[in-house]
C-alpha positions as CSV (number, residue, x, y, z in Angstrom):
1,M,0.0,0.0,0.0
2,H,2.9,2.4,-0.3
3,G,4.1,4.7,-3.0
4,G,3.4,3.4,-6.5
5,H,1.3,0.5,-5.5
6,M,-1.8,2.5,-4.9
7,R,-4.1,2.4,-7.9
8,N,-6.7,5.0,-8.8
9,Q,-5.9,7.0,-5.7
10,K,-8.0,10.1,-5.5
11,A,-6.0,13.2,-5.1
12,V,-5.7,14.4,-1.5
13,R,-8.1,17.3,-1.0
14,T,-7.8,20.1,1.6
15,F,-10.6,22.4,2.6
16,P,-10.2,25.4,4.9
17,L,-13.1,25.9,7.4
18,S,-13.5,29.1,9.3
19,A,-13.4,28.9,13.1
20,T,-17.2,29.5,13.2
21,D,-18.0,26.9,10.6
22,F,-15.8,24.3,12.3
23,S,-17.4,25.1,15.7
24,V,-20.9,24.7,14.3
25,A,-20.0,21.4,12.7
26,R,-18.4,20.3,16.0
27,Q,-21.6,21.1,18.0
28,L,-23.7,19.3,15.4
29,T,-21.4,16.3,15.6
30,Y,-21.8,16.2,19.4
31,E,-25.6,16.3,19.0
32,L,-25.5,13.1,17.0
33,S,-25.6,11.1,20.2
34,N,-29.2,12.4,20.7
35,V,-30.3,11.3,17.2
36,A,-32.0,7.9,16.6
37,Q,-29.1,5.5,16.0
38,D,-31.0,3.4,13.4
39,E,-31.4,6.5,11.3
40,L,-27.7,7.0,11.4
41,Q,-26.9,3.4,10.7
42,D,-28.9,3.7,7.5
43,I,-26.3,6.1,6.1
44,G,-23.4,3.9,7.1
45,W,-22.7,5.4,10.5
46,T,-20.7,3.0,12.8
47,A,-19.4,3.2,16.3
48,D,-15.9,3.5,14.8
49,T,-16.9,6.5,12.7
50,K,-18.5,8.1,15.7
51,Q,-15.4,7.6,17.8
52,F,-13.1,8.9,15.1
53,L,-15.1,12.1,14.5
54,K,-15.5,12.7,18.3
55,N,-11.8,12.5,18.7
56,L,-11.1,14.8,15.8
57,M,-13.5,17.4,17.3
58,Y,-12.0,17.1,20.7
59,S,-8.5,17.5,19.3
60,V,-9.2,21.1,18.2
61,S,-9.0,23.7,20.9
62,R,-12.2,25.0,22.4
63,E,-10.6,28.5,22.1
64,L,-10.7,28.3,18.4
65,E,-11.7,31.8,17.1
66,E,-11.7,33.8,13.9
67,P,-9.6,34.4,11.9
68,K,-8.1,31.0,12.7
69,Q,-9.1,28.2,10.4
70,V,-9.2,24.4,10.5
71,Q,-7.9,22.7,7.4
72,L,-9.6,19.4,6.8
73,T,-7.6,17.1,4.5
74,I,-9.4,14.2,2.9
75,R,-7.4,11.2,1.9
76,E,-7.9,7.5,1.2
77,I,-6.8,6.0,4.5
78,D,-8.5,4.2,7.3
79,N,-9.9,5.7,10.5
80,H,-7.0,4.4,12.6
81,T,-4.3,5.8,10.4
82,A,-6.1,9.1,10.2
83,A,-6.5,9.2,14.0
84,E,-2.7,8.7,14.4
85,L,-2.0,11.5,11.9
86,N,-4.3,13.8,13.9
87,A,-2.7,13.0,17.2
88,K,0.7,13.7,15.8
89,R,-0.5,16.9,14.2
90,R,-2.1,18.1,17.5
91,S,1.2,17.6,19.3
92,A,2.9,19.7,16.7
93,E,0.3,22.5,17.0
94,Q,0.5,22.5,20.8
95,S,4.2,23.2,20.7
96,D,3.8,25.9,18.1
97,P,0.7,28.2,18.6
98,E,1.2,29.8,15.2
99,A,1.0,26.5,13.3
100,P,-2.0,26.0,11.1
101,I,-4.6,23.6,12.4
102,I,-4.8,20.6,10.1
103,R,-6.9,17.5,10.5
104,T,-7.3,14.4,8.3
105,I,-10.6,12.7,7.5
106,P,-10.8,9.4,5.6
107,E,-12.4,9.6,2.2
108,S,-14.7,6.7,3.2
109,I,-16.5,8.7,6.0
110,V,-16.6,12.2,4.6
111,N,-20.0,11.8,3.0
112,I,-21.4,9.9,6.0
113,W,-20.3,12.8,8.3
114,L,-21.8,15.5,6.0
115,T,-25.1,13.6,5.8
116,S,-25.1,13.0,9.6
117,L,-24.7,16.8,10.2
118,R,-27.8,17.5,8.1
119,I,-29.7,14.8,10.1
120,A,-28.6,16.4,13.3
121,W,-29.7,19.8,12.1
122,Q,-33.1,18.5,10.9
123,H,-33.5,16.7,14.2
124,L,-32.9,20.0,16.2
125,G,-34.6,22.6,14.1
126,P,-33.8,26.3,14.5
127,L,-35.0,27.0,18.1
128,E,-33.5,23.9,19.6
129,G,-30.5,24.3,17.3
130,R,-29.8,27.8,18.7
131,Y,-30.3,26.5,22.3
132,R,-28.1,23.5,21.9
133,T,-25.3,25.0,19.8
134,G,-25.3,28.7,20.5
135,Y,-25.6,29.4,16.8
136,D,-28.6,30.8,14.8
137,E,-30.2,29.3,11.7
138,D,-28.1,31.4,9.3
139,E,-24.8,30.5,10.9
140,I,-25.7,26.8,10.9
141,E,-26.9,26.8,7.3
142,N,-23.7,28.7,6.3
143,A,-21.5,26.2,8.1
144,L,-23.3,23.2,6.5
145,A,-22.9,24.8,3.1
146,A,-19.1,25.3,3.8
147,V,-18.7,21.7,5.0
148,E,-20.7,20.2,2.1
149,V,-18.2,21.6,-0.4
150,M,-16.1,18.6,0.7
151,A,-18.7,16.1,-0.7
152,H,-17.6,14.0,-3.6
């Protein structure tokens, strides 16, 4: 699986998310524990995916603010390898506050994550959404649009 042996590998894609958009996506990801799990399983959601995304969200500082961004890099690797990359990256960022924040997401779960965020948002609705996340409808819609650019 190294170097030239990978066939038809999709190009690695990187998407910058604003601090606000990332924070909205993080809150919606956390809300997924309150969504009917069978609805999530229908889209390919697994315990492994949930754990991976939770760890990714936790690994970015709660103090994240504009104009800081989070760069999400999508590559064809498994959750375990991506989690290791993210842990290493987090250590690097902690020793250098100026370093850009970069996290990796496996290609295999990007669409599942994006779909799950929409499900969380539908589940909440605007009032509950504001109450649970601290963001209003426009901010949530903008964040979802920004994240959905990653779909393939």
